[in-house]
C-alpha positions as CSV (number, residue, x, y, z in Angstrom):
1,M,258.1,-82.3,7.6
2,G,255.1,-84.3,8.7
3,I,254.5,-87.8,8.4
4,S,252.5,-89.0,5.3
5,S,249.0,-90.8,5.7
6,S,250.5,-93.8,4.0
7,I,253.5,-94.0,6.4
8,K,251.3,-93.6,9.4
9,N,248.9,-96.6,8.4
10,H,252.1,-98.7,7.7
11,L,253.5,-97.6,11.1
12,K,250.3,-98.2,12.7
13,R,250.0,-101.7,11.1
14,A,253.3,-102.8,12.5
15,V,252.3,-101.6,15.7
16,F,249.1,-103.6,15.8
17,V,250.8,-106.7,14.5
18,A,253.7,-106.5,17.0
19,M,251.2,-105.7,19.9
20,S,249.0,-108.5,18.9
21,L,251.6,-111.0,18.8
22,A,253.3,-109.7,21.9
23,F,250.0,-109.3,23.7
24,F,247.8,-112.5,22.5
25,G,249.2,-115.7,21.6
26,C,246.6,-117.6,19.5
27,A,245.2,-120.8,21.0
28,S,245.9,-123.6,19.0
29,D,243.7,-125.4,16.6
30,D,245.3,-128.9,16.5
31,P,244.5,-130.9,19.5
32,T,246.3,-133.9,18.5
33,K,249.4,-132.2,18.7
34,L,249.0,-130.9,22.3
35,S,250.7,-132.7,25.2
36,F,249.6,-131.9,28.5
37,K,249.8,-133.7,32.0
38,S,248.6,-132.5,35.4
39,S,252.2,-132.5,36.6
40,N,252.8,-129.6,34.2
41,S,253.6,-126.1,35.8
42,Q,251.5,-124.6,33.3
43,S,247.6,-125.0,32.8
44,L,245.2,-126.0,30.1
45,L,242.2,-123.8,29.2
46,L,239.4,-125.1,27.2
47,M,236.2,-123.1,25.8
48,E,233.6,-123.7,23.5
49,M,232.1,-121.3,21.2
50,D,228.8,-121.2,19.0
51,P,229.2,-122.7,15.4
52,V,229.1,-119.5,13.6
53,A,230.8,-119.0,10.4
54,G,233.4,-116.3,10.3
55,E,236.5,-114.9,11.7
56,Y,236.2,-114.0,15.2
57,A,237.9,-114.5,18.6
58,A,237.6,-114.0,22.4
59,S,240.4,-112.6,24.4
60,I,241.6,-113.4,28.1
61,A,244.5,-111.6,29.8
62,S,246.4,-111.8,33.1
63,F,245.0,-109.8,35.8
64,D,245.6,-108.1,39.1
65,E,242.2,-108.7,40.5
66,P,242.6,-106.6,43.9
67,N,243.7,-103.5,41.6
68,N,241.3,-104.4,39.0
69,F,244.5,-104.2,36.5
70,V,245.0,-105.9,33.1
71,T,248.9,-106.8,33.8
72,L,249.5,-107.8,30.3
73,S,251.8,-105.4,28.2
74,L,254.6,-105.6,25.9
75,T,256.9,-106.5,28.7
76,G,255.1,-109.0,30.6
77,G,251.9,-110.8,31.4
78,T,250.0,-113.5,29.6
79,G,247.2,-113.2,26.7
80,R,245.4,-115.6,24.6
81,L,242.9,-115.4,21.7
82,F,240.5,-118.2,21.5
83,K,239.5,-118.7,17.8
84,K,236.8,-121.5,16.9
85,S,238.4,-124.0,14.3
86,A,237.2,-125.3,11.4
87,N,237.0,-128.8,12.9
88,S,235.7,-128.0,16.1
89,N,233.6,-125.6,18.3
90,Y,236.2,-126.0,20.9
91,S,239.2,-123.7,21.4
92,Y,242.3,-124.2,24.0
93,A,245.2,-122.6,25.2
94,I,248.3,-123.4,27.6
95,V,248.9,-120.6,30.0
96,S,250.8,-119.9,33.1
97,P,248.7,-120.1,36.5
98,G,247.0,-117.1,37.9
99,A,244.2,-114.7,37.6
100,Y,242.9,-113.9,34.3
101,V,240.0,-111.7,32.9
102,F,237.9,-111.7,29.6
103,T,239.0,-108.5,27.7
104,G,237.2,-108.5,24.6
105,F,235.5,-110.2,21.4
106,I,236.9,-109.2,18.0
107,Q,235.9,-109.9,14.5
108,Q,238.3,-110.0,11.4
109,E,241.0,-108.0,13.6
110,S,238.9,-104.8,12.6
111,W,236.1,-104.5,15.0
112,A,235.9,-105.3,18.4
113,L,234.0,-105.1,21.7
114,C,235.8,-103.9,25.1
115,F,234.5,-105.8,28.0
116,H,236.3,-103.3,30.5
117,A,233.2,-102.0,32.3
118,R,231.7,-105.4,32.7
119,T,233.5,-108.7,32.7
120,F,234.5,-112.0,34.6
121,A,237.9,-112.9,36.3
122,F,238.7,-116.6,37.0
123,T,241.7,-118.3,38.3
124,V,243.8,-121.3,37.2
125,E,246.0,-123.4,39.2
126,P,249.4,-124.9,38.2
127,G,248.7,-128.3,36.4
128,Q,244.9,-127.6,36.3
129,S,242.7,-128.2,33.4
130,L,240.1,-125.6,33.4
131,Y,236.8,-125.7,31.4
132,L,235.9,-122.0,30.7
133,G,232.4,-123.1,29.4
134,H,230.3,-122.1,26.2
135,L,230.8,-118.5,24.9
136,K,227.6,-117.6,23.3
137,T,229.5,-115.8,20.3
138,R,226.2,-115.3,18.4
139,I,225.2,-112.7,20.9
140,H,228.5,-110.8,20.7
141,L,228.3,-111.2,17.0
142,A,225.0,-109.5,16.8
143,Q,225.9,-106.8,19.4
144,L,229.2,-106.0,17.3
145,Q,227.2,-105.7,14.1
146,Q,224.6,-103.6,16.0
147,Q,227.5,-101.2,17.0
148,V,229.1,-101.0,13.3
149,S,225.5,-100.4,12.0
150,M,224.8,-97.6,14.6
151,F,228.2,-95.8,14.8
152,G,230.4,-97.3,11.8
153,P,232.6,-97.5,10.2
154,I,231.2,-100.3,8.0
155,S,234.7,-100.4,6.5
156,V,238.2,-100.3,8.4
157,R,241.7,-99.8,6.8
158,Q,243.9,-102.7,7.3
159,G,245.9,-102.3,10.5
160,N,243.3,-100.4,12.2
161,T,240.8,-101.9,14.8
162,V,237.7,-99.9,16.0
163,Y,236.9,-100.7,19.7
164,Y,233.4,-100.1,20.8
165,R,233.3,-99.6,24.6
166,D,229.9,-98.3,25.7
167,G,226.8,-100.4,26.8
168,I,228.8,-103.4,25.7
169,L,227.3,-106.7,27.2
170,A,229.5,-109.0,29.7
171,P,230.9,-112.0,28.3
172,Q,228.1,-114.2,27.7
173,I,229.7,-117.2,29.4
174,L,228.6,-119.0,32.6
175,T,230.3,-121.5,35.0
176,P,229.9,-124.8,33.2
177,S,226.8,-127.1,34.1
178,A,227.6,-130.8,34.6
179,T,226.3,-131.8,31.3
180,D,228.6,-129.2,29.3
181,L,231.6,-130.4,31.5
182,S,230.7,-134.0,30.8
183,R,230.6,-133.2,26.8
184,A,233.8,-131.0,27.4
185,Q,235.6,-133.9,28.9
186,Q,234.6,-136.3,26.3
187,Y,236.0,-134.1,23.7
188,V,239.2,-134.2,25.5
189,D,239.4,-137.7,25.8
190,Q,238.9,-138.3,22.0
191,S,240.2,-135.7,20.3
192,M,243.5,-134.8,22.5
193,P,245.3,-138.2,22.6
194,R,248.4,-136.8,24.3
195,V,246.6,-135.0,26.9
196,Q,246.0,-136.3,30.5
197,A,243.7,-134.1,32.0
198,T,240.5,-134.1,34.1
199,L,238.6,-130.9,33.5
200,T,237.4,-128.7,36.3
201,P,234.9,-125.8,35.6
202,A,235.8,-122.3,35.9
203,T,234.3,-120.3,38.6
204,Y,233.7,-116.6,37.8
205,R,233.9,-113.1,39.8
206,S,232.7,-110.0,38.3
207,A,235.5,-107.7,37.4
208,K,236.4,-104.6,35.4
209,F,239.4,-102.8,34.1
210,D,240.8,-99.5,32.5
211,V,241.3,-99.0,29.0
212,G,244.4,-97.5,27.3
213,H,245.7,-96.0,23.9
214,D,248.3,-96.7,21.1
215,I,251.3,-94.7,20.6
216,F,249.2,-92.3,18.3
217,G,246.8,-91.7,20.9
218,H,243.9,-93.8,19.6
219,T,241.7,-95.4,22.1
220,L,242.0,-99.3,22.6
221,C,240.7,-101.7,24.8
222,L,244.1,-102.3,26.5
223,G,247.4,-100.5,25.3
224,Y,249.3,-97.5,27.1
225,G,248.0,-95.3,30.0
226,R,245.9,-97.7,31.9
227,Q,245.5,-97.3,35.6
228,P,244.3,-99.5,38.4
229,L,240.5,-98.7,39.2
230,P,238.8,-98.6,42.8
231,N,236.5,-101.4,43.9
232,N,233.5,-99.0,44.3
C-alpha cells in the first residue's frame, strides 16, 4: 500500500523541522541576556541586516575549506540562522571556533536562495568577537522574489521549502569598514551589558560547496549525498 500524500506531507514537515532544529540554531534576539567574555572557548558573531519588514534569515554552517565541504549534518557540525529582530537591525550568535561559510537566504521557511556556487568563507578563533558586516538583505529579497515570479511556485505547502540554485548572487556582504565596525561596537557596548568584547572585522574568502537532498530525494541546499568539491 502506498503512502498517502497527506502522510507524506506530515512526514516531510517533521523531517524539515527536525533537520532545521538540528542543523541551524537560531541566533538570539535578546542582547541583554547574552553573557560573553573574551576568555570563553566559544566565539561571538554579529551581523547587521537591512531594516526590511518580513520574516527572513541568512544561514551559515561549519566548513571544511580545503575540501569545499559543509560539515554540518544531523550528527555534527554547527549552523546558525541570523534573523533580524523587531528591535534591532543586528543579529548575533555564539558558535564554536573554526571555519564557516554562508549557505543560504530563506524567507518564511518556504523559499530559499542557495549560495552553493558562489559564497564566502571566514574563520573565527576561540574567544573572538567577529563582526560579519552588513548583509544587504534587500538585494537577496529582490532576487528571491524574482525567482519565485519566474519559476514559481507562488505558494508553498507548509513543511516544504523551495530552493533556487541557478544564477544566485553571492552573499551581499563585505569585510566591514572602520565606520561600520565602530557603529557595531557601539551597539555591543550599549545593548549588550553582559558582553565584554572588542569586535574584529571578518575577512572573507571565496568559496563553494555541493548540494544534497532530503530522504524523499528532493533537492536541498544541504541535506544528504553531498560530496567534497575540487578547487578548480
